[in-house]
PLY file of the C-alpha trace (Angstrom):
ply
format ascii 1.0
element vertex 184
property float x
property float y
property float z
element edge 183
property int vertex1
property int vertex2
end_header
-16.59 -48.65 8.69
-19.76 -48.87 10.73
-17.79 -50.76 13.47
-15.20 -47.92 13.65
-17.87 -45.31 13.99
-19.68 -47.36 16.72
-16.40 -47.82 18.64
-15.55 -44.11 18.28
-19.05 -43.08 19.39
-18.93 -45.46 22.38
-15.49 -44.10 23.47
-16.71 -40.51 23.07
-19.94 -41.21 24.98
-18.01 -42.91 27.82
-15.59 -39.85 28.15
-18.60 -37.50 28.15
-20.51 -39.44 30.80
-17.61 -40.29 33.09
-15.52 -37.16 32.67
-11.80 -37.07 32.36
-10.85 -36.60 35.99
-7.26 -37.18 36.50
-6.95 -36.11 40.13
-5.32 -38.76 42.20
-4.53 -38.51 45.91
-0.88 -39.57 45.28
-0.27 -36.33 43.33
-0.44 -34.52 46.71
2.24 -36.64 48.43
4.62 -34.30 50.27
2.66 -31.09 49.61
2.10 -28.58 52.32
0.38 -27.46 54.46
-0.56 -30.96 55.36
-4.28 -31.61 55.56
-5.33 -32.80 59.04
-9.11 -33.06 59.06
-9.58 -32.90 62.86
-6.88 -30.23 63.33
-8.36 -27.92 60.64
-12.03 -28.38 61.46
-11.77 -28.26 65.29
-13.56 -25.18 66.65
-15.44 -22.76 64.33
-15.15 -22.85 60.55
-17.19 -20.94 57.99
-17.82 -21.87 54.32
-19.37 -20.31 51.26
-20.46 -22.52 48.39
-22.27 -22.98 45.12
-23.88 -25.85 43.31
-23.57 -25.89 39.52
-25.48 -28.06 37.08
-23.45 -30.15 34.66
-24.09 -27.39 32.14
-22.36 -24.86 34.41
-25.48 -23.00 35.57
-25.35 -21.95 39.24
-28.47 -23.58 40.83
-27.85 -22.76 44.51
-25.60 -20.66 46.69
-25.16 -21.25 50.43
-23.26 -20.44 53.59
-22.27 -23.01 56.23
-21.29 -22.50 59.87
-19.42 -25.48 61.22
-18.60 -26.43 64.84
-16.01 -29.28 65.18
-15.30 -31.10 68.39
-14.31 -34.45 69.85
-16.89 -36.61 71.48
-15.10 -39.71 72.81
-13.39 -41.40 69.91
-15.49 -39.63 67.28
-14.91 -36.22 65.76
-18.23 -34.38 65.33
-18.90 -31.70 62.71
-22.19 -29.84 63.29
-22.96 -27.97 59.99
-25.70 -25.28 59.70
-26.58 -24.37 56.15
-28.33 -21.20 54.94
-29.26 -21.13 51.25
-29.71 -18.09 49.03
-33.50 -18.72 48.94
-33.76 -18.64 52.75
-33.99 -22.42 53.20
-31.87 -23.85 56.04
-30.53 -27.32 56.69
-28.41 -29.05 59.35
-26.12 -32.05 59.05
-24.08 -33.70 61.80
-21.06 -35.71 60.68
-19.61 -38.35 63.10
-16.09 -39.12 61.93
-13.87 -41.92 63.12
-10.14 -42.08 62.34
-9.54 -45.63 61.10
-5.81 -45.55 60.58
-3.03 -43.25 59.48
-4.73 -40.50 57.42
-7.96 -42.56 56.85
-11.45 -41.94 58.18
-14.99 -43.16 58.00
-17.90 -40.79 58.37
-21.61 -41.02 59.08
-24.44 -38.60 58.91
-28.28 -38.85 58.81
-28.44 -38.27 55.05
-25.38 -40.28 54.13
-26.14 -43.83 52.71
-23.77 -46.25 54.49
-20.51 -44.56 55.37
-18.28 -42.00 53.77
-14.64 -43.08 53.16
-11.94 -40.47 53.55
-8.19 -40.43 52.88
-5.60 -37.67 53.34
-2.24 -37.21 51.63
-0.16 -34.04 51.77
-2.49 -31.05 51.55
-5.47 -33.03 50.22
-8.45 -35.00 51.60
-10.65 -37.08 49.41
-14.07 -38.13 50.60
-16.35 -40.56 48.69
-19.93 -41.13 49.74
-23.56 -41.34 48.69
-25.85 -38.49 49.84
-29.63 -38.89 50.10
-31.34 -35.62 48.99
-35.05 -34.69 49.19
-36.55 -34.62 45.73
-40.22 -33.70 45.37
-42.16 -36.01 47.64
-39.37 -38.56 47.59
-35.53 -38.71 47.81
-32.70 -39.23 45.37
-29.31 -40.73 46.04
-26.23 -39.06 44.48
-22.62 -40.02 44.69
-20.01 -37.47 45.76
-16.31 -37.51 44.90
-15.24 -34.70 47.28
-11.79 -33.11 47.20
-10.56 -30.69 49.88
-7.24 -28.89 49.34
-5.64 -27.06 52.21
-4.26 -23.77 50.84
-3.03 -22.25 54.12
-3.54 -22.54 57.92
-6.90 -20.79 57.46
-8.15 -21.68 54.01
-9.39 -24.93 52.34
-10.89 -25.13 48.88
-13.40 -27.94 48.23
-14.62 -29.23 44.88
-17.04 -32.21 44.68
-18.30 -33.95 41.55
-21.85 -35.15 41.92
-23.06 -38.19 39.91
-26.35 -40.08 39.55
-26.10 -43.61 37.91
-22.50 -42.75 37.12
-23.38 -39.63 35.11
-22.04 -36.33 36.29
-25.05 -34.12 37.22
-23.22 -31.20 38.83
-20.37 -29.88 40.90
-20.17 -28.24 44.41
-17.47 -25.68 45.09
-16.76 -24.45 48.58
-14.36 -22.05 50.27
-13.61 -22.80 53.98
-12.10 -20.30 56.30
-11.14 -20.32 60.02
-11.58 -16.59 60.12
-15.15 -15.29 60.53
-15.72 -13.57 57.23
-18.47 -11.38 58.61
-16.65 -10.53 61.81
-19.75 -11.43 63.73
-18.45 -14.30 65.77
-17.22 -13.57 69.37
0 1
1 2
2 3
3 4
4 5
5 6
6 7
7 8
8 9
9 10
10 11
11 12
12 13
13 14
14 15
15 16
16 17
17 18
18 19
19 20
20 21
21 22
22 23
23 24
24 25
25 26
26 27
27 28
28 29
29 30
30 31
31 32
32 33
33 34
34 35
35 36
36 37
37 38
38 39
39 40
40 41
41 42
42 43
43 44
44 45
45 46
46 47
47 48
48 49
49 50
50 51
51 52
52 53
53 54
54 55
55 56
56 57
57 58
58 59
59 60
60 61
61 62
62 63
63 64
64 65
65 66
66 67
67 68
68 69
69 70
70 71
71 72
72 73
73 74
74 75
75 76
76 77
77 78
78 79
79 80
80 81
81 82
82 83
83 84
84 85
85 86
86 87
87 88
88 89
89 90
90 91
91 92
92 93
93 94
94 95
95 96
96 97
97 98
98 99
99 100
100 101
101 102
102 103
103 104
104 105
105 106
106 107
107 108
108 109
109 110
110 111
111 112
112 113
113 114
114 115
115 116
116 117
117 118
118 119
119 120
120 121
121 122
122 123
123 124
124 125
125 126
126 127
127 128
128 129
129 130
130 131
131 132
132 133
133 134
134 135
135 136
136 137
137 138
138 139
139 140
140 141
141 142
142 143
143 144
144 145
145 146
146 147
147 148
148 149
149 150
150 151
151 152
152 153
153 154
154 155
155 156
156 157
157 158
158 159
159 160
160 161
161 162
162 163
163 164
164 165
165 166
166 167
167 168
168 169
169 170
170 171
171 172
172 173
173 174
174 175
175 176
176 177
177 178
178 179
179 180
180 181
181 182
182 183
């Protein structure tokens, strides 16, 4: 009896800690509009996002202005963040196509490289992000899913984990149309 309770508790704890994500890139095979990272992000793109704790509490809100362009064989994404508390941040991605619908990406706060794959209307990025934490830093793993909804709209959901435990989720809405109407 004790063994069955221990096994059941172990299975329940494993599901709780790892989540029950069933999203697979293959489920997007043949869906449209096709995601093409460099096509979608070339030029100006805007995004609005939130970070939720694993309990569902919104911890941060932010806006991102993105400029995408080719620099030789690399596709560059310059991202400027403005958070709801007034903090600003900047990240520059350098993305290299590595094959048909595959990419590697680098940025100053990415540990190693990000690995990306597209299929149908989806792009899945996996990477480790180094974040400031007090007087130090903390490394968190991202499982980042971008789904192209139309020519102008991409919805992004990323699961954030530390030591394999889900600590939160980032949700973003990307648009090619300036939502404020302030861009030239």
